[in-house]
C-alpha positions in Angstrom: 176.3 98.0 -45.1 178.6 99.9 -42.6 182.2 99.4 -43.5 183.6 101.9 -41.0 186.5 100.5 -38.9 186.7 97.2 -40.9 189.8 95.9 -42.7 189.6 94.5 -46.2 190.8 93.9 -49.7 190.1 96.1 -52.7 190.9 93.9 -55.7 190.7 96.1 -58.7 192.7 96.7 -61.9 193.4 100.0 -63.7 192.5 98.4 -67.0 188.7 97.9 -66.2 188.0 99.2 -62.7 189.4 102.7 -63.2 186.1 104.5 -62.6 185.6 102.8 -59.1 188.5 104.9 -57.7 188.1 108.7 -57.2 189.8 110.6 -59.9 191.7 112.7 -57.2 193.6 109.6 -56.0 193.4 107.2 -58.9 197.0 107.4 -60.1 198.5 106.9 -56.6 196.1 104.1 -55.8 197.1 102.1 -58.9 200.8 102.8 -58.3 200.3 101.1 -54.9 199.3 98.0 -56.8 196.3 97.4 -54.5 195.6 93.8 -55.3 196.2 91.7 -52.1 196.8 94.7 -49.9 194.9 95.0 -46.6 193.3 98.4 -46.2 191.5 100.0 -43.2 188.1 101.6 -44.1 187.9 104.8 -42.0 184.8 106.4 -43.3 181.9 106.4 -45.8 180.8 109.5 -47.7 178.3 110.1 -50.5 178.3 106.5 -51.7 182.1 106.1 -51.4 184.3 104.6 -48.7 187.6 105.9 -47.6 190.4 103.3 -47.4 193.6 104.0 -45.5 196.9 102.3 -46.2 199.6 103.6 -43.9 199.3 107.4 -44.2 197.8 107.2 -47.7 194.0 107.8 -48.0 191.8 106.7 -51.0 188.2 107.2 -51.9 186.6 104.2 -53.8 183.2 102.8 -54.6 182.4 100.0 -52.2 181.5 97.3 -54.9 184.9 95.6 -54.8 185.6 95.9 -51.0 185.8 92.6 -49.2 186.1 92.5 -45.5 188.9 90.4 -43.9 190.3 89.8 -40.5 192.1 92.8 -39.0 195.9 92.5 -39.2 197.7 92.3 -35.9 200.4 94.8 -37.1 199.7 98.0 -39.1 201.8 99.8 -41.7 204.4 101.9 -39.9 204.6 99.7 -36.7 208.1 99.1 -35.5 208.6 95.4 -35.0 211.3 93.0 -33.9 212.0 89.9 -36.2 212.1 87.4 -33.4 214.5 84.8 -35.0 217.0 87.5 -36.0 216.6 89.9 -32.9 216.6 92.9 -35.3 214.1 95.7 -35.5 212.4 97.2 -38.6 209.2 98.8 -39.7 206.1 97.3 -41.4 205.9 98.8 -44.8 203.4 96.4 -46.6 200.4 94.3 -45.3 199.1 91.7 -47.8 196.5 89.0 -47.6 197.2 85.3 -48.1 193.9 83.9 -49.6 194.5 80.2 -48.9 195.7 80.7 -45.2 193.2 83.5 -44.7 195.9 85.6 -42.9 197.8 88.7 -43.3 201.6 88.7 -43.9 204.0 91.5 -43.8 207.0 93.0 -45.5 209.6 94.8 -43.4 212.0 97.6 -44.0 215.3 97.8 -42.1 217.5 100.9 -42.4 215.7 101.9 -45.6 216.0 98.4 -47.3 212.9 96.3 -48.0 213.4 92.7 -47.0 212.2 90.1 -49.6 211.0 87.5 -47.0 207.4 87.5 -46.0 206.7 87.7 -42.3 203.7 86.3 -40.3 202.3 87.4 -37.0 204.2 84.7 -35.1 207.5 85.9 -36.6 207.2 89.4 -35.1 207.0 91.2 -31.9 205.8 94.9 -31.6 208.5 97.3 -30.3 207.6 100.6 -28.6 
């Protein structure tokens, strides 16, 4: 299957899926706590797929990769929180399994907000 330019989840655990992540990026990948995060698959190479999350890139085996709908916003996008009329940056994209939708965490002036934001709560700022 061709996964290039798809968005998806890579639900794995360091306790028993360790070997599915390339040794060169394993520690950083598991520090990210990948469960529920929405990754962008940017390439396939030698039986592995390359997943991107913001500026971070990881090589993994495709067995656990599950395609989901592309998020409207991406890690690093500058957005306005409509209800508060304040701007921040997307720092995390997660998947809500029940709603089958992405939700986002925002950083404002270096501080991560605790609230989850949905597509309808945000507006992209140039």
